[in-house]
Rosetta silent file (secondary structure, phi, psi, omega in degrees, C-alpha in Angstrom):
SEQUENCE: XXXXXXXXXXXXXXXXXXXXXXXXXXXXXXXXXXXXXXXXXXXXXXXXXXXXXXXXXXXXXXXXXXXXXXXXXXXXXXXXXXXXXXXXXXXXXX
SCORE:     score description
SCORE:     0.000 S_00000001
   1 L     0.000  126.375 -179.124   11.698   -8.783   -4.731 S_00000001
   2 E  -106.768  149.447 -170.423    9.614   -7.191   -1.942 S_00000001
   3 E  -104.907  138.780 -178.793    5.991   -5.886   -2.206 S_00000001
   4 E  -136.933  150.555  155.486    5.056   -2.431   -0.754 S_00000001
   5 E   -95.724  129.751 -168.971    2.152   -0.110   -0.448 S_00000001
   6 E  -121.415  117.161 -179.820    3.527    3.378   -1.279 S_00000001
   7 E  -106.999  128.947  175.098    1.471    6.408    0.075 S_00000001
   8 E   -99.042  106.251  178.632    2.036    9.879   -1.385 S_00000001
   9 E   -92.157  130.640 -173.933    0.911   12.440    1.223 S_00000001
  10 E  -106.640  169.252 -175.655    0.232   15.987   -0.124 S_00000001
  11 L   -67.572  -23.700 -176.058    0.276   19.443    1.631 S_00000001
  12 L   -82.890   -6.772  174.224   -3.531   19.662    1.443 S_00000001
  13 L   100.706   -3.457  175.293   -3.897   16.633    3.741 S_00000001
  14 L   -86.249  164.280  177.455   -4.809   14.212    1.013 S_00000001
  15 E  -137.526  150.812  171.652   -3.111   11.026    0.056 S_00000001
  16 E  -123.071  134.240 -171.920   -2.696    8.666   -2.881 S_00000001
  17 E  -119.866  122.272  178.222   -1.937    5.129   -2.308 S_00000001
  18 E  -105.912  112.915 -170.609   -0.244    2.938   -4.916 S_00000001
  19 E   -91.188  155.985  173.133   -0.763   -0.757   -3.835 S_00000001
  20 E    47.781   61.636  176.281    1.353   -3.833   -4.293 S_00000001
  21 E   -91.980  119.203  179.666    4.342   -2.181   -5.711 S_00000001
  22 E   -86.249  126.212 -176.159    7.163   -4.671   -6.359 S_00000001
  23 E  -145.563  143.157  166.220   10.665   -3.230   -5.816 S_00000001
  24 L  -101.957    5.051  177.743   14.288   -4.333   -5.302 S_00000001
  25 L   -77.269  161.293  175.478   15.298   -0.929   -4.233 S_00000001
  26 L   -71.018  162.999 -170.358   16.305    0.026   -0.625 S_00000001
  27 H   -55.063  -31.877 -174.238   13.441    1.448    1.362 S_00000001
  28 H   -75.047  -13.342 -174.910   14.296    5.256    0.611 S_00000001
  29 H  -121.176   11.137  177.492   13.995    4.676   -3.205 S_00000001
  30 L   -59.489  -35.442  178.674   10.951    2.274   -3.306 S_00000001
  31 H   -51.993  -36.614 -174.587    8.708    5.234   -4.549 S_00000001
  32 H   -56.196  -41.505  178.001   10.649    5.240   -7.782 S_00000001
  33 H   -69.672  -16.797 -179.553    9.058    1.971   -8.666 S_00000001
  34 H   -85.933  -17.521  178.563    5.581    3.255   -7.825 S_00000001
  35 L   -99.630  146.919  172.863    5.777    5.979  -10.397 S_00000001
  36 L   -64.668  -47.958  177.922    5.724    5.723  -14.116 S_00000001
  37 E  -159.130  164.902  173.189    8.101    8.537  -14.614 S_00000001
  38 E  -150.800  160.184  174.319    9.111   11.696  -12.797 S_00000001
  39 L  -145.433 -164.846 -165.306   10.967   14.827  -13.613 S_00000001
  40 L   -68.392  -22.837 -174.522   11.979   17.949  -11.590 S_00000001
  41 L  -112.801  -21.664 -167.107    8.420   19.253  -11.121 S_00000001
  42 E  -133.063  154.591  170.115    6.010   16.299  -11.412 S_00000001
  43 E  -114.311  120.776  175.889    5.415   12.674  -10.275 S_00000001
  44 E  -107.112  123.271 -172.221    3.349   10.538  -12.781 S_00000001
  45 E  -128.960  129.821  178.287    1.558    7.709  -11.278 S_00000001
  46 E   -93.508  118.623 -174.849   -0.546    5.127  -13.112 S_00000001
  47 E  -108.113  138.321  173.223   -3.526    4.238  -10.815 S_00000001
  48 L    56.517   28.534  176.484   -5.562    1.004  -11.542 S_00000001
  49 L    58.134   21.754 -173.864   -3.720    0.445  -14.803 S_00000001
  50 L  -134.977  -47.572 -168.548   -6.084    3.148  -16.473 S_00000001
  51 E  -106.089  132.916  176.423   -5.670    6.571  -15.026 S_00000001
  52 E   -94.154  120.976  179.469   -2.450    8.577  -15.111 S_00000001
  53 E  -106.121  134.534 -178.950   -2.204   10.947  -12.203 S_00000001
  54 E  -111.969  122.699  174.386    0.226   13.907  -12.089 S_00000001
  55 E  -110.878  135.300  172.978    1.411   15.209   -8.653 S_00000001
  56 E   -69.345  131.031 -179.490    3.372   18.399   -8.235 S_00000001
  57 H   -66.066  -27.326 -177.270    6.588   17.310   -6.319 S_00000001
  58 H   -75.241  -16.290  177.099    6.530   20.509   -4.300 S_00000001
  59 H   -86.918  -15.519  178.425    3.024   19.509   -3.021 S_00000001
  60 E   -81.956  130.865 -174.416    4.148   16.071   -1.758 S_00000001
  61 E  -103.750  -29.291 -178.461    5.063   16.369    1.870 S_00000001
  62 E  -154.620  149.409  178.985    5.761   12.710    2.710 S_00000001
  63 E  -130.570  124.455  177.995    6.068    9.357    0.980 S_00000001
  64 E  -113.799  138.203  176.750    5.415    6.361    3.244 S_00000001
  65 E  -126.608  116.504 -175.232    6.419    2.834    2.165 S_00000001
  66 E  -105.361  119.025  172.689    4.834    0.024    3.931 S_00000001
  67 E   -67.722  120.822 -178.782    6.274   -3.460    3.496 S_00000001
  68 L   -87.993  138.620 -179.019    3.726   -6.047    2.713 S_00000001
  69 L   -59.508  141.072  168.464    4.143   -9.615    4.125 S_00000001
  70 L   -57.637  161.458  173.560    5.263  -12.252    1.620 S_00000001
  71 H   -55.739  -44.801 -179.334    2.984  -15.122    0.566 S_00000001
  72 H   -61.297  -39.472  174.640    5.050  -17.443    2.640 S_00000001
  73 H   -65.554  -39.683  179.452    4.759  -15.194    5.721 S_00000001
  74 H   -64.287  -39.109  179.585    1.052  -14.901    5.295 S_00000001
  75 H   -69.238  -38.926 -179.393    0.712  -18.727    5.273 S_00000001
  76 H   -64.682  -41.249 -173.294    2.987  -19.045    8.312 S_00000001
  77 L   -92.920    9.088 -176.344    1.056  -16.423   10.179 S_00000001
  78 L   -74.452  130.620 -174.614   -2.432  -17.696    9.143 S_00000001
  79 L  -131.204  122.211  170.666   -4.589  -18.294   12.098 S_00000001
  80 L   -75.171  147.522 -177.514   -8.145  -19.734   11.930 S_00000001
  81 L  -145.272  152.910  172.960  -10.541  -18.125   14.247 S_00000001
  82 L   -97.263  125.113  177.228  -14.062  -18.343   15.483 S_00000001
  83 L  -108.474  137.830  179.525  -16.081  -15.114   15.098 S_00000001
  84 L    56.177   28.754 -179.592  -19.285  -14.487   17.042 S_00000001
  85 H   -61.299  -39.958 -171.189  -18.874  -17.989   18.599 S_00000001
  86 H   -72.041  -43.060  177.842  -20.380  -17.088   21.984 S_00000001
  87 H   -57.658  -46.624 -178.088  -23.417  -15.567   20.172 S_00000001
  88 H   -65.867  -45.883 -172.737  -23.819  -18.640   17.984 S_00000001
  89 H   -72.102  -34.344 -179.463  -23.445  -21.198   20.766 S_00000001
  90 H   -72.236  -23.751  177.297  -25.909  -19.328   23.026 S_00000001
  91 H   -71.464  -26.560 -175.131  -28.533  -19.345   20.307 S_00000001
  92 L   -93.106    0.023  172.898  -28.350  -23.071   19.878 S_00000001
  93 L    88.975   24.878 -177.439  -28.626  -23.666   23.620 S_00000001
  94 L  -102.789    0.000    0.000  -25.095  -24.742   24.562 S_00000001
């Protein structure tokens, strides 16, 4: 199972992002797992497990699906780093 962020872009330039959607679908159908239900005219999306949002399908101009890295990939790509190291070292006289 793969995890995605699904962005619904509307004709008025706004967007609605459903985060951490788990899906076994191919990329073109991941959006179906992001919605609670859909019909010919509407997409019904539950946001933050509390609010049900209804989008007119004709107002949605694009749906972007961004695959998120798995927990294993996050651990493999984890890099420790120094931030503001030069500033800190110059402050203590090194």
